[in-house]
ROKE-746651 format. One record per residue: residue number from 1; x, y, z of N, C-alpha, C in turn. Coordinates in steps of 0.1 Angstrom, whole numbers, padded with zeros to 4 digits. Example, Ala and Ser with C-alpha at 12.3 -4.5 7.8 and 13.67 -1.06 7.14 Angstrom:
2
R  tivex  n_u  n_v  n_w  ca_u  ca_v  ca_w  c_u  c_v  c_w
R  1  0132  -0057  0078  0123  -0045  0078  0132  -0033  0078
R  2  0128  -0022  0071  0137  -0011  0071  0129  0000  0079
//
This chain:
95
R  tivex  n_u  n_v  n_w  ca_u  ca_v  ca_w  c_u  c_v  c_w
R  1  0008  -0012  0000  0000  0000  0000  0009  0012  0000
R  2  0006  0022  -0008  0013  0034  -0009  0009  0045  0001
R  3  0016  0055  0002  0013  0066  0011  0003  0076  0005
R  4  -0006  0082  0013  -0015  0092  0009  -0007  0105  0007
R  5  -0011  0114  -0002  -0003  0126  -0004  -0001  0134  0008
R  6  -0011  0135  0017  -0009  0143  0030  0001  0137  0039
R  7  0005  0124  0037  0015  0117  0046  0029  0121  0042
R  8  0032  0127  0031  0045  0131  0028  0046  0146  0022
R  9  0038  0154  0028  0038  0169  0025  0050  0175  0031
R  10  0054  0186  0025  0065  0194  0031  0079  0191  0026
R  11  0080  0182  0017  0093  0179  0011  0094  0164  0007
R  12  0103  0161  -0002  0103  0147  -0007  0117  0141  -0007
R  13  0127  0150  -0008  0141  0144  -0009  0151  0153  -0002
R  14  0160  0147  0005  0171  0155  0012  0184  0150  0008
R  15  0194  0158  0010  0208  0154  0008  0216  0157  0021
R  16  0223  0146  0025  0231  0147  0037  0246  0146  0033
R  17  0254  0156  0035  0268  0157  0030  0277  0157  0042
R  18  0285  0146  0044  0295  0146  0054  0309  0146  0048
R  19  0309  0150  0035  0322  0150  0027  0332  0160  0032
R  20  0328  0170  0040  0338  0179  0046  0345  0173  0058
R  21  0341  0162  0062  0347  0155  0073  0354  0143  0068
R  22  0363  0136  0075  0369  0124  0070  0360  0112  0071
R  23  0349  0113  0064  0339  0103  0063  0338  0098  0048
R  24  0342  0086  0046  0342  0081  0032  0328  0077  0028
R  25  0320  0070  0036  0306  0067  0033  0298  0065  0045
R  26  0285  0066  0044  0276  0064  0055  0262  0062  0049
R  27  0252  0058  0057  0238  0056  0053  0230  0066  0061
R  28  0224  0075  0054  0216  0085  0061  0202  0080  0064
R  29  0196  0085  0074  0182  0080  0079  0172  0090  0074
R  30  0161  0085  0068  0151  0093  0063  0143  0100  0074
R  31  0141  0113  0072  0133  0121  0082  0119  0123  0076
R  32  0109  0117  0083  0095  0119  0078  0092  0134  0077
R  33  0086  0139  0067  0078  0132  0057  0086  0130  0044
R  34  0099  0130  0044  0108  0128  0032  0105  0114  0026
R  35  0107  0113  0013  0106  0100  0006  0120  0093  0005
R  36  0130  0102  0004  0144  0096  0003  0154  0106  0008
R  37  0166  0101  0010  0177  0110  0014  0190  0104  0008
R  38  0198  0113  0002  0210  0109  -0004  0222  0112  0005
R  39  0231  0103  0008  0242  0104  0017  0255  0106  0008
R  40  0262  0117  0010  0274  0119  0002  0286  0119  0011
R  41  0296  0110  0008  0309  0110  0015  0319  0119  0008
R  42  0331  0119  0014  0342  0127  0009  0348  0121  -0004
R  43  0354  0130  -0012  0361  0126  -0024  0374  0120  -0020
R  44  0378  0109  -0026  0391  0102  -0023  0398  0100  -0036
R  45  0411  0103  -0036  0420  0100  -0047  0423  0085  -0048
R  46  0421  0080  -0060  0424  0066  -0063  0432  0064  -0075
R  47  0441  0054  -0076  0448  0051  -0088  0440  0041  -0096
R  48  0437  0045  -0108  0430  0036  -0117  0437  0035  -0131
R  49  0433  0026  -0139  0439  0024  -0153  0430  0032  -0162
R  50  0437  0041  -0170  0430  0049  -0180  0437  0047  -0193
R  51  0431  0040  -0203  0438  0036  -0215  0450  0028  -0213
R  52  0450  0019  -0203  0461  0011  -0200  0472  0017  -0192
R  53  0471  0030  -0188  0481  0037  -0180  0475  0041  -0167
R  54  0484  0040  -0156  0479  0045  -0143  0475  0060  -0143
R  55  0464  0063  -0136  0459  0076  -0136  0453  0078  -0122
R  56  0454  0091  -0117  0448  0094  -0104  0434  0100  -0107
R  57  0424  0095  -0101  0410  0100  -0102  0404  0102  -0088
R  58  0394  0110  -0088  0386  0113  -0076  0374  0103  -0076
R  59  0371  0098  -0064  0360  0089  -0063  0353  0093  -0050
R  60  0339  0091  -0050  0332  0093  -0038  0320  0083  -0037
R  61  0316  0080  -0025  0305  0070  -0023  0293  0078  -0020
R  62  0282  0075  -0028  0269  0081  -0026  0259  0070  -0024
R  63  0251  0071  -0014  0240  0061  -0012  0227  0068  -0011
R  64  0216  0061  -0013  0203  0066  -0012  0195  0057  -0003
R  65  0189  0063  0007  0179  0056  0016  0165  0061  0012
R  66  0156  0051  0010  0143  0055  0004  0132  0048  0011
R  67  0121  0055  0012  0108  0049  0017  0103  0041  0004
R  68  0103  0028  0005  0099  0020  -0007  0084  0021  -0011
R  69  0076  0027  -0002  0062  0030  -0006  0061  0041  -0015
R  70  0071  0050  -0016  0071  0061  -0025  0082  0060  -0036
R  71  0093  0055  -0033  0105  0056  -0041  0110  0042  -0043
R  72  0105  0035  -0053  0108  0020  -0055  0122  0018  -0060
R  73  0127  0006  -0058  0141  0003  -0060  0146  0006  -0074
R  74  0139  0003  -0085  0144  0005  -0098  0145  0020  -0101
R  75  0137  0028  -0095  0137  0043  -0097  0150  0048  -0090
R  76  0153  0043  -0078  0165  0046  -0071  0178  0043  -0078
R  77  0178  0031  -0085  0190  0027  -0093  0191  0037  -0105
R  78  0180  0040  -0111  0181  0049  -0123  0186  0063  -0118
R  79  0181  0067  -0107  0185  0080  -0102  0200  0081  -0099
R  80  0205  0070  -0093  0220  0070  -0090  0228  0069  -0102
R  81  0223  0061  -0112  0230  0061  -0125  0231  0074  -0132
R  82  0220  0082  -0132  0219  0095  -0138  0228  0105  -0130
R  83  0228  0104  -0117  0236  0112  -0108  0251  0109  -0111
R  84  0255  0097  -0112  0269  0093  -0116  0273  0098  -0129
R  85  0264  0097  -0139  0267  0102  -0153  0269  0117  -0152
R  86  0261  0124  -0145  0263  0139  -0144  0275  0143  -0137
R  87  0279  0136  -0126  0291  0139  -0119  0304  0136  -0127
R  88  0303  0126  -0136  0314  0122  -0145  0316  0132  -0156
R  89  0305  0139  -0160  0305  0148  -0171  0297  0161  -0167
R  90  0303  0169  -0158  0296  0181  -0154  0293  0191  -0165
R  91  0301  0191  -0175  0299  0200  -0186  0285  0197  -0193
R  92  0281  0185  -0193  0268  0181  -0199  0257  0188  -0191
R  93  0258  0192  -0179  0248  0199  -0172  0245  0213  -0177
R  94  0255  0219  -0184  0254  0232  -0189  0247  0233  -0202
R  95  0245  0222  -0208  0238  0222  -0222  0223  0220  -0221
//
C-alpha cells in the first residue's frame, strides 16, 4: 500500500553531506515526511587504469535511503546512474 499525499507533504528528498569530514561513506536516515535521502561521502583520490596507463582519479561514495512505498528500487537505481553520469560529465549539465 502506498502513502497518501498528505502523509509526505513538506518535502520529498534530502541530501546529507559529510564529505567535509573524514567520512568516506555512511547511510543517512530518512526524516519523515521525506521520501528519500542521499548520503554523500568525501572525495578520495584513487589510482585507476585509463587507456592502460595508471591515472589518479577522484571517487566518492553516494548512497540513497528511500521509503519504498514512495521511491521504489528501480527508480533509485536509475536516479543513482543519472547522478553518476552527471558527476562524471559536469559540462553536460550546462547544455
